[in-house]
C-alpha positions in Angstrom: 7.5 -118.1 -37.4 5.1 -120.6 -39.2 1.7 -120.1 -40.5 -1.1 -121.8 -42.4 -1.2 -125.6 -42.5 2.6 -126.0 -41.1 1.4 -124.0 -38.2 -1.8 -125.8 -37.3 0.4 -128.9 -37.5 2.8 -127.5 -35.1 -0.1 -126.4 -32.9 -1.3 -130.4 -33.3 2.0 -131.7 -32.2 1.9 -129.2 -29.1 -1.3 -130.4 -27.9 -1.8 -133.7 -25.7 -2.3 -136.6 -28.1 -6.0 -137.2 -28.6 -8.0 -139.3 -30.8 -10.3 -137.7 -33.6 -13.5 -139.3 -34.9 -15.4 -139.1 -37.9 -18.5 -140.7 -39.2 -17.7 -140.3 -42.8 -14.6 -140.5 -45.1 -14.2 -137.5 -47.0 -13.7 -137.6 -50.8 -10.8 -135.4 -50.7 -8.8 -138.1 -48.4 -8.8 -140.5 -51.4 -5.8 -139.1 -53.2 -3.9 -137.8 -50.5 -0.7 -139.7 -49.5 0.5 -140.8 -46.3 3.0 -137.9 -46.0 0.6 -135.2 -46.5 -2.2 -136.5 -44.0 -1.2 -134.0 -41.3 -2.7 -131.1 -43.4 -6.1 -132.8 -43.2 -6.2 -134.7 -39.9 -5.3 -133.7 -36.4 -3.5 -136.9 -35.4 -4.7 -140.5 -34.7 -8.3 -141.0 -36.3 -11.1 -143.3 -36.2 -13.7 -143.5 -39.0 -17.0 -145.0 -38.6 -18.4 -146.0 -42.0 -21.5 -147.5 -42.7 -22.3 -151.0 -44.6 -25.1 -153.0 -45.7 -24.3 -156.1 -43.0 -24.5 -155.8 -39.4 -20.9 -156.9 -38.2 -18.1 -154.4 -38.8 -14.6 -155.0 -40.3 -12.0 -153.1 -38.1 -8.8 -151.8 -40.2 -5.8 -150.2 -38.9 -3.2 -148.6 -41.2 -0.2 -146.6 -40.6 0.6 -147.5 -37.1 4.1 -147.0 -38.3 4.6 -144.0 -40.1 6.6 -145.2 -43.0 4.7 -148.2 -43.7 2.1 -146.8 -46.2 0.7 -149.7 -47.9 -2.5 -150.1 -45.7 -3.3 -146.6 -46.3 -3.0 -146.8 -50.0 -4.8 -149.9 -50.3 -7.9 -148.6 -48.2 -8.0 -145.3 -50.5 -8.1 -147.9 -53.5 -10.9 -149.8 -51.9 -13.0 -146.7 -51.0 -12.4 -145.2 -54.4 -13.8 -148.1 -56.0 -16.8 -148.2 -54.0 -17.3 -144.4 -54.2 -21.0 -143.7 -54.1 -22.2 -147.0 -53.2 -22.9 -148.4 -49.4 -20.1 -150.6 -48.2 -20.8 -154.3 -48.1 -20.4 -154.2 -44.2 -19.5 -151.5 -41.9 -15.9 -150.4 -41.7 -14.0 -149.0 -38.5 -10.9 -147.6 -39.9 -8.2 -146.5 -37.8 -5.4 -144.2 -39.3 -2.5 -144.0 -36.8 0.8 -142.3 -36.8 0.2 -139.1 -38.9 2.8 -137.3 -37.2 5.5 -140.0 -38.1 4.0 -140.3 -41.8 4.9 -136.7 -42.5 8.3 -137.4 -41.1 8.6 -140.5 -43.2 9.7 -142.6 -40.1 8.5 -145.6 -38.3 8.0 -143.6 -34.9 9.2 -140.2 -34.0 11.8 -140.2 -30.9 9.4 -138.6 -28.6 6.8 -141.3 -29.4 5.9 -144.6 -27.9 5.7 -147.3 -30.6 2.1 -147.3 -32.2 2.1 -151.1 -32.2 3.4 -151.8 -28.8 0.7 -149.3 -27.2 -2.4 -151.5 -27.3 -4.0 -153.2 -24.3 -1.3 -155.5 -22.9 1.5 -153.0 -23.5 4.3 -152.6 -20.7 3.9 -149.0 -21.0 0.2 -148.4 -20.3 0.6 -144.7 -18.8 1.9 -143.3 -22.2 -0.4 -140.8 -24.6 -0.3 -143.4 -27.1 -1.5 -146.2 -25.1 -4.4 -144.0 -23.7 -5.5 -143.6 -27.4 -5.4 -147.2 -28.1 -7.1 -148.0 -25.0 -10.0 -145.3 -26.1 -10.0 -147.0 -29.7 -10.4 -150.4 -28.1 -13.1 -149.2 -25.8 -15.0 -147.7 -29.0 -14.4 -150.8 -30.7 -15.7 -153.4 -28.0 -19.0 -151.4 -28.3 -19.6 -152.5 -31.8 -20.6 -155.9 -33.4 -17.3 -156.8 -34.9 -16.8 -159.3 -37.9 -13.0 -159.2 -37.9 -10.0 -156.9 -37.6 -7.1 -156.5 -40.0 -3.6 -154.6 -39.1 -1.9 -153.8 -42.3 2.1 -153.4 -42.3 5.0 -153.4 -44.4 8.5 -154.5 -43.3 12.2 -153.7 -44.2 13.7 -156.5 -45.2 13.4 -159.3 -47.9 10.2 -161.1 -46.8 7.4 -162.9 -48.5 3.8 -161.3 -47.8 2.4 -163.4 -44.7 -0.2 -163.1 -41.9 0.3 -163.2 -38.3 -2.1 -164.3 -35.4 -2.1 -164.3 -31.8 -4.8 -167.1 -31.6 -4.6 -170.5 -33.5 -8.7 -170.5 -33.3 -10.0 -171.7 -36.6 -11.8 -168.2 -37.5 -8.6 -166.4 -36.8 -7.0 -169.1 -39.1 -9.5 -168.8 -41.8 -9.2 -164.9 -41.7 -5.4 -165.4 -42.3 -5.9 -167.9 -45.0 -7.7 -165.1 -47.0 -4.2 -163.6 -47.2 -2.2 -166.8 -48.0 -0.8 -169.9 -46.8 1.8 -168.8 -44.5 0.6 -167.7 -41.1 2.9 -166.8 -38.1 1.7 -167.0 -34.6 3.4 -165.2 -32.2 3.2 -163.9 -28.5 6.1 -161.3 -28.2 6.2 -158.4 -28.8 3.2 -157.5 -26.5 1.0 -154.5 -27.1 0.2 -154.9 -30.6 -3.1 -154.4 -32.3 -4.0 -157.8 -33.4 -3.5 -159.1 -29.7 -5.6 -156.6 -28.4 -8.4 -157.1 -31.2 -8.1 -160.8 -31.1 -10.1 -160.9 -27.6 -12.8 -159.3 -29.4 -13.2 -161.1 -32.9 -10.8 -162.7 -35.3 -7.7 -160.8 -36.0 -4.7 -160.7 -37.9 -1.8 -158.6 -38.8 -0.6 -158.8 -42.4 2.9 -158.0 -43.6 2.9 -156.8 -47.3 6.6 -156.3 -48.1 8.6 -153.4 -48.5 6.7 -150.1 -48.6 6.2 -148.6 -52.2 5.9 -151.6 -53.9 2.7 -152.1 -56.1 2.3 -155.8 -55.2 1.8 -155.3 -51.6 -0.8 -152.7 -52.0 -2.7 -155.1 -54.6 -2.5 -157.8 -51.9 -4.1 -155.9 -49.2 -6.7 -154.7 -51.4 -7.6 -158.2 -52.3 -7.7 -158.9 -48.6 -9.7 -156.0 -47.7 -12.2 -156.8 -50.4 -12.5 -160.4 -49.6 -13.3 -159.7 -45.9 -15.6 -157.0 -46.9 -17.7 -159.4 -49.0 -17.1 -162.7 -46.7 -20.8 -163.4 -45.3 -19.6 -165.7 -42.6 -16.2 -167.6 -41.9 -16.5 -171.4 -42.9 -17.8 -173.6 -40.4 -15.0 -176.4 -40.9 -11.7 -176.4 -39.2 -8.8 -175.2 -41.1 -6.7 -178.3 -42.3 -2.9 -178.9 -41.7 -2.3 -179.0 -45.5 -4.4 -175.9 -46.0 -1.7 -173.5 -44.2 2.2 -173.5 -43.4 1.9 -172.5 -39.5 5.0 -171.0 -38.0 5.7 -169.7 -34.7 8.2 -167.1 -33.4 10.1 -168.5 -30.9 13.1 -166.0 -30.1 13.6 -162.1 -30.7 17.1 -161.6 -31.7 18.3 -157.9 -30.8 21.9 -156.1 -31.2 22.8 -154.8 -27.5 22.2 -151.1 -27.2 25.7 -149.8 -26.9 27.1 -152.0 -29.6 28.1 -151.0 -33.2 27.1 -153.0 -36.4 27.6 -153.0 -40.1 26.6 -155.0 -43.3 29.3 -153.8 -45.6 32.5 -155.5 -43.6 33.5 -152.4 -42.0 34.7 -152.6 -38.4 32.2 -153.0 -35.9 31.1 -155.0 -32.8 28.8 -157.0 -35.3 29.9 -157.3 -38.8 26.6 -158.7 -40.2 26.6 -160.6 -43.8 25.3 -158.0 -46.5 22.6 -160.5 -47.5 21.4 -161.1 -44.0 17.7 -160.5 -45.0 17.8 -163.0 -47.8 17.9 -165.5 -45.2 14.3 -164.6 -44.2 12.0 -167.6 -44.2 14.5 -170.0 -45.3 14.7 -173.2 -43.3 18.5 -173.0 -42.1 20.6 -175.4 -40.6 22.8 -175.4 -37.8 26.5 -173.9 -38.6 24.7 -170.9 -41.1 26.6 -167.9 -40.3 25.1 -164.6 -39.5 28.4 -162.4 -39.6 30.9 -161.7 -37.4 31.4 -160.2 -33.7 34.3 -159.0 -32.1 35.4 -158.2 -28.4 33.2 -161.2 -27.2 30.1 -159.3 -27.9 26.7 -161.4 -28.2 23.5 -160.8 -29.6 20.7 -160.6 -27.1 18.3 -163.6 -28.1 15.1 -163.9 -25.9 12.5 -166.7 -26.1 8.8 -165.5 -26.3 8.6 -166.2 -22.4 11.5 -163.7 -22.0 14.1 -166.4 -21.0 17.6 -166.6 -22.5 17.8 -169.3 -25.4 21.1 -170.9 -27.0 20.4 -169.9 -30.7 23.9 -169.0 -31.7 27.6 -170.1 -30.9 30.3 -167.8 -31.3 33.7 -169.5 -32.5 36.8 -167.6 -33.8 34.6 -164.6 -34.0 32.0 -166.3 -36.3 28.1 -166.0 -35.4 26.7 -169.4 -36.3 23.2 -170.9 -35.6 23.3 -173.5 -33.0 20.0 -175.1 -33.7 18.1 -175.1 -36.9 15.5 -171.9 -37.3 13.6 -170.1 -39.8 14.2 -166.4 -39.6 11.6 -163.7 -40.2 12.2 -160.1 -40.6 15.8 -159.8 -40.6 16.6 -156.3 -41.7 19.4 -154.4 -43.0 17.7 -151.1 -41.8 19.7 -149.7 -38.9 16.7 -147.7 -37.6 14.5 -150.6 -37.5 17.3 -152.5 -35.6 17.6 -149.7 -32.9 13.7 -149.5 -32.7 12.7 -152.9 -32.6 15.1 -156.0 -33.5 17.2 -157.4 -35.8 14.9 -160.2 -36.3 12.9 -163.1 -35.4 13.4 -166.9 -35.2 10.6 -169.4 -35.9 10.0 -173.0 -36.1 7.1 -175.1 -37.8 4.4 -175.8 -35.3 1.1 -178.0 -35.0 -2.2 -176.5 -34.2 -1.2 -176.9 -30.3 1.6 -174.8 -30.9 4.3 -177.1 -30.3 7.4 -177.6 -32.8 6.9 -180.1 -35.2 9.0 -183.1 -34.6 10.6 -182.9 -38.1 11.7 -179.3 -37.5 14.1 -180.1 -34.5 16.7 -181.7 -36.8 
């Protein structure tokens, strides 16, 4: 038998997933950690907060329950502005409350909250219906920009991602830093859905629980709130380091893997995530495979791509590449992927000639 707040949460999980809406941000939420939000919110929640300017900033946090930097950042921003009118209206979407309670990316019964937005391959899921409602509400507002805040599990720098290389999208990304990644896969992500409505970015703020990531997200939110308009000039090639995701690397679902040298279908090197954002030459080893097993590597258009060769059990790069989000977290590998392979591109989206080696 359960009672009190815990009983309320069990009841909420038993009910069909729905979007809760609020026209204010209660002061009581300013100090509530992400794992305790279930005591205060019934599930995915959209807050509509008034501001001085006419165009609203859309923010999404906790699309993955164990990535709390965005939540901590918006708490800090709203606490600083407590008692004052926001510089511009904010539409704040707080996502996977149930997964945050459990301290995981996504519960086994759920569809990933950042694979469920319009464009998803699973449009009939309860999560997709919630995201469709969020986008429909947001589309009726005057939007200035959208920022989706994430963490990752591997050793990565902070960087912004875009689904459109238009100048306003890149100007927004530039507020976060020089490193910008353009991607088309995976689909069903927040930034791709919102990019149809306004400049939109995803920002990767490193591992959760690190103060530098929270501080960086705070700076970005405050800059976007204060910005009157985007610069009229184009983003120059020297102002950003533009990369594009060309391939997604996955471990076959039935394969075993390890990072400590123990026997497995794939025995990856223990420092695999330290390859992230390094410009790797042909021949760099990712580890070893046994029994003729091969990694699944799909290009952005879904075709198979030759990025690795397998000789004497060694997994080596077959062409130059820049990895991102390679992870040592087994859950992240199973739920998402081992990592991504990128190349430097020009504004036309094509690989730079000097990137081909």
